[in-house]
C-alpha positions in Angstrom: 93.7 99.7 94.1 94.8 96.4 92.7 93.7 97.5 89.2 95.8 100.7 89.5 98.9 98.9 90.5 98.3 96.3 87.8 98.3 99.0 85.2 101.5 100.5 86.7 103.2 97.1 86.5 102.5 96.9 82.8 103.2 100.6 81.9 106.5 101.1 83.7 109.3 99.9 81.5 112.0 98.2 83.6 114.2 97.0 80.7 117.8 98.2 80.2 117.7 100.8 77.5 120.4 100.5 74.9 122.5 103.6 74.4 125.8 104.6 72.8 127.4 105.1 76.2 130.0 102.5 77.1 130.6 102.3 80.8 133.6 100.1 80.2 135.1 100.7 76.7 137.6 97.8 77.1 134.8 95.3 78.0 134.7 92.8 75.2 131.6 91.3 73.5 132.4 87.9 74.8 131.7 89.1 78.3 135.3 89.2 79.5 137.8 91.9 80.3 140.9 92.4 78.1 143.8 90.0 78.2 145.9 91.9 80.7 143.1 91.5 83.2 143.1 87.8 82.6 146.8 87.2 83.0 148.1 84.7 85.5 149.8 87.4 87.5 146.6 89.5 87.8 144.4 86.5 88.6 146.9 85.2 91.2 146.9 88.7 92.8 143.1 88.7 93.0 143.2 85.3 94.7 145.9 86.4 97.2 143.9 89.5 98.1 140.8 87.3 98.5 142.7 84.9 100.8 143.9 87.8 102.9 140.4 89.0 103.3 139.2 85.5 104.3 142.1 85.0 106.7 141.5 88.4 108.3 137.8 87.8 108.8 137.6 84.1 109.6 141.1 82.7 109.8 140.4 80.3 107.0 142.7 80.3 104.0 140.2 78.5 101.7 138.6 75.1 101.5 140.2 71.7 101.1 139.9 71.9 97.3 142.1 74.9 97.1 139.3 77.4 96.5 139.4 80.9 97.8 136.5 82.9 98.9 136.5 86.3 97.2 134.4 89.3 98.4 133.8 91.9 95.7 133.1 95.4 96.8 131.1 96.1 93.7 129.0 93.9 91.5 130.4 93.6 88.0 128.9 94.6 84.7 128.5 92.0 82.0 127.9 91.8 78.2 124.6 90.5 76.8 125.2 88.9 73.4 121.5 88.8 72.6 120.9 92.5 73.3 124.5 93.4 72.1 125.2 95.8 74.9 126.7 96.1 78.4 124.3 95.4 81.2 124.5 96.6 84.8 124.8 94.3 87.8 121.7 92.2 88.8 120.2 92.7 85.4 119.3 89.5 83.5 118.0 88.7 80.0 114.4 87.5 79.7 113.8 85.0 76.9 110.1 85.9 76.7 110.4 89.7 76.7 113.7 89.5 74.7 115.3 92.3 76.6 117.5 92.7 79.7 115.6 93.7 82.8 117.0 95.9 85.6 117.2 93.8 88.8 115.1 91.1 87.2 112.7 89.4 89.7 110.7 87.1 87.4 108.4 87.1 84.3 104.8 87.6 85.3 102.4 85.8 82.9 99.4 87.6 84.6 100.6 91.0 83.5 102.5 89.8 80.4 105.8 91.5 81.4 108.8 91.2 83.5 108.9 92.3 87.1 112.1 94.3 87.8 113.5 97.4 89.4 111.0 100.0 88.3 107.7 98.1 88.6 108.3 95.6 91.5 106.8 98.1 94.0 103.5 98.0 92.1 103.6 94.2 91.7 104.0 93.6 95.4 101.1 96.0 96.3 99.0 94.3 93.6 99.8 90.9 95.0 98.7 92.1 98.5 95.4 93.5 97.3 94.7 90.4 95.2 95.1 88.3 98.4 92.9 90.7 100.3 90.2 90.5 97.6 90.4 86.7 97.6 90.0 86.6 101.4 87.0 88.9 101.4 85.4 87.0 98.5 85.9 83.7 100.4 84.4 85.1 103.6 81.3 86.6 101.9 80.7 83.5 99.7 81.0 81.3 102.8 78.5 83.4 104.8 76.0 83.5 102.0 76.1 79.7 101.4 75.9 79.1 105.2 72.7 81.1 105.4 71.0 80.3 102.1 72.3 76.9 101.0 73.3 74.7 103.9 70.0 74.8 105.9 68.2 72.9 103.1 71.1 71.0 101.5 72.9 67.7 102.4 76.6 67.2 102.6 76.6 65.5 99.2 75.0 68.5 97.6 78.2 70.4 98.1 80.2 68.0 95.9 80.6 69.1 92.3 79.1 66.1 90.5 75.9 66.1 92.6 75.6 69.9 92.4 75.9 69.9 88.6 73.4 67.1 88.3 70.8 68.8 90.5 71.3 72.0 88.7 70.6 70.4 85.3 67.4 68.6 86.6 66.3 71.8 88.4 66.7 70.7 92.0 69.3 73.3 92.8 69.6 77.0 92.0 72.2 77.8 89.4 73.8 80.6 91.3 74.3 78.2 94.3 76.3 75.9 92.1 78.4 78.8 90.8 79.1 80.0 94.3 80.1 76.5 95.4 82.7 76.4 92.5 83.8 79.9 93.5 84.2 78.8 97.1 86.4 75.7 96.2 88.6 77.9 93.9 89.1 80.5 96.6 89.8 77.8 99.2 92.8 76.9 97.1 94.1 80.3 95.9 93.5 82.4 99.0 96.3 80.6 101.1 98.5 80.3 98.0 98.2 84.1 97.4 99.2 84.8 101.0 102.2 82.4 100.8 103.3 84.1 97.5 103.0 87.6 98.9 104.7 86.7 102.1 107.6 85.1 100.2 108.1 88.2 98.1 107.9 90.4 101.2 110.6 88.2 102.9 112.9 88.4 99.9 112.6 92.1 99.8 113.5 92.4 103.5 116.6 90.3 102.7 117.5 92.4 99.6 117.6 89.6 97.1 115.4 88.5 94.2 113.8 85.1 93.4 116.2 84.9 90.4 119.2 85.2 92.6 117.8 82.7 95.1 117.0 80.2 92.4 120.4 80.5 90.7 122.1 80.4 94.1 124.0 83.7 93.3 125.9 84.4 96.6 124.6 87.9 97.2 125.6 89.5 100.5 123.4 92.3 101.6 124.8 94.6 104.3 121.8 97.0 104.4 119.2 97.1 107.1 115.7 95.8 106.5 114.3 99.3 106.3 116.9 100.3 103.6 116.0 97.2 101.6 112.3 98.3 101.6 113.2 101.8 100.7 115.2 100.5 97.7 112.0 99.0 96.3 109.3 101.3 97.6 111.1 104.6 98.3 110.8 106.5 101.6 107.7 106.0 103.8 107.2 102.7 101.9 104.0 101.7 103.8 102.2 104.5 102.0 102.5 102.6 98.8 99.8 100.2 100.1 97.4 103.1 100.2 98.1 104.7 96.8 100.9 104.5 94.2 103.6 106.8 95.6 106.2 106.8 92.8 105.8 110.5 92.1 106.1 111.5 95.8 108.6 108.9 97.2 111.1 107.8 94.6 113.4 104.8 95.0 116.7 105.3 96.6 118.7 103.3 94.1 119.0 103.8 90.3 119.1 100.1 89.2 122.7 100.4 88.0 124.8 100.7 91.2 124.1 98.8 94.4 125.7 100.3 97.6 125.8 97.8 100.5 125.5 94.7 98.2 128.5 92.5 97.6 129.1 89.3 95.8 130.6 86.4 97.6 132.4 84.5 94.9 134.2 81.2 95.0 137.2 81.2 92.7 138.4 77.8 91.6 142.0 77.0 90.9 143.0 75.5 87.6 146.3 74.8 85.7 146.5 78.3 84.3 145.5 80.1 87.4 142.1 80.9 88.9 138.9 81.3 87.0 137.0 84.4 88.0 133.2 84.2 87.8 131.0 87.2 87.0 127.3 87.6 87.7 
């Protein structure tokens, strides 16, 4: 099962495909909107609207530095100079893959590709089964050494230097030394695998990615936990842990538009107006 999902992670292309379509023809290559959208009057209006939203919801007209909190109903598109194309919200450029990735999660060196919108479901299932395999391997290795090695061995025999020396001089079976090394490695990576899977699972339930968490992108997710899982795994998402369910249960989202997800943006005042940030 882990091998099948590992193949799916590598085979599913989650990059943003460059086409001749231009979702925003007036969107410039510098990643900004035309001049009329950057005018002082327009920017001031955006800030006033944001202040009204903040006052209505919390009664706060901004912070002590004159910043206003802006809630965007839709995440904005941006321009990638490296790919020379417009990219949808939550997509980011990978310097290793040299492409923009839809809802980029991270670059996985184990699979040699980026984890994003189309292959994240397989990566999570793969991480789960890798942890299960590590746990079972640890348990079986421990049981074998307990029954076959410990009755005739001392405590120092379990240390690597002593085990290697006794193996060389012929006082210890070679496979016992190999299993000892295996046990030590699994002792380290089994809990780490669980922590990694649990962290990924937690971020999915919150509807955010490690990239957004690391960059402190103020994403506000208004969807339920079940909807967040359906966005990654599709309907009946638990079935994905039994077999790859992409053909039967497709994802609810398309990787380009994100209903229920907003960007809480802090706009800072300057001499010319307010600088609008895009993500």
